[in-house]
C-alpha positions in Angstrom: -20.6 11.3 24.1 -19.4 7.8 26.3 -15.9 6.5 25.9 -17.1 3.6 23.7 -18.5 5.8 21.1 -15.1 7.8 21.6 -13.1 4.8 21.0 -14.8 3.5 18.3 -14.8 7.0 16.2 -11.3 6.7 16.5 -10.5 3.5 15.2 -13.2 4.3 12.4 -11.3 7.7 11.5 -8.1 5.3 11.4 -9.8 2.9 9.1 -10.1 0.2 11.8 -13.1 -0.7 10.8 -13.2 -4.3 12.6 -11.7 -3.1 15.8 -14.8 -0.1 15.5 -17.3 -2.7 14.5 -16.0 -4.9 17.9 -16.3 -1.8 20.3 -19.4 -0.2 19.2 -20.6 -3.8 19.3 -20.1 -3.7 23.2 -21.8 -0.3 23.4 -24.7 -1.7 21.0 -25.4 -4.9 23.1 -26.1 -2.8 26.2 -28.8 -0.4 24.9 -32.4 -0.4 24.7 -33.7 2.9 23.4 -33.4 5.0 20.2 -29.5 5.2 20.8 -29.3 1.5 20.0 -30.4 1.9 16.0 -27.6 5.1 15.9 -24.9 2.8 17.1 -26.3 0.1 14.8 -26.2 2.6 11.9 -22.5 3.3 12.3 -21.7 -0.5 13.0 -23.1 -1.7 9.6 -21.0 1.5 8.4 -17.9 -0.1 9.5 -18.8 -3.0 8.6 -19.2 -2.0 5.2 -16.0 -0.5 4.8 -14.1 -3.7 6.3 -15.8 -5.4 3.5 -14.3 -2.9 1.2 -10.4 -3.6 2.8 -11.5 -7.2 1.9 -12.3 -7.1 -1.4 -16.2 -8.1 -1.1 -18.2 -5.3 -2.5 -21.6 -7.3 -2.4 -20.8 -7.6 1.3 -20.0 -3.8 1.4 -23.1 -2.8 -1.0 -25.0 -4.7 1.7 -24.1 -3.2 4.8 -23.5 0.2 3.8 -27.1 0.4 2.1 -28.2 -0.7 5.9 -26.4 1.8 7.9 -27.1 5.0 5.0 -30.8 3.8 6.0 -30.9 3.7 9.6 -28.6 7.0 9.9 -30.6 8.9 8.0 -33.0 9.1 10.9 -30.7 11.0 12.9 -29.7 13.6 10.9 -28.3 16.3 11.0 -26.6 15.5 14.1 -26.6 12.9 16.9 -24.6 12.8 19.9 -22.4 15.8 18.4 -21.9 13.7 15.2 -22.5 15.1 12.2 -24.7 12.4 10.3 -25.3 14.6 7.2 -21.8 15.0 6.6 -21.3 11.1 7.5 -24.2 10.0 5.3 -23.2 12.3 2.3 -19.5 11.1 2.4 -20.4 7.7 2.6 -23.0 7.7 -0.7 -19.8 8.8 -2.7 -17.9 6.0 -1.3 -21.1 3.6 -1.7 -21.7 4.7 -5.4 -17.6 4.0 -5.9 -18.1 0.5 -4.9 -21.5 -0.1 -6.8 -19.5 1.1 -10.0 -16.4 -1.2 -8.8 -13.9 1.5 -8.6 -11.7 1.7 -5.6 -12.9 3.9 -3.1 -10.8 7.1 -3.1 -11.6 8.5 0.4 -13.3 6.7 3.2 -15.5 9.2 5.2 -14.4 10.2 8.5 -16.9 10.6 11.4 -16.8 14.4 12.4 -17.8 15.5 15.6 
């Protein structure tokens, strides 16, 4: 796991979703292979949760759907990340967004 991904995970887990997006975008920009979509999936989730923090449920819903769709291609683990668990926990959060409920717990990225 490279340093940018480690840094992005730390930011994600600390709910610093905008900063996470910026760090992971730096790694994503340099990628050309399958890892590019993996990073993009996490970026979509970070942006989706940032929209939740900013009280933009429609933006959150769109980004979380994109991230979940892309993340599913990397089950059950990718680069040491439990992608299946992240997907499952994000689905719970997405359901809360879609029903207008405040997210009770943001997912964590487990390594």
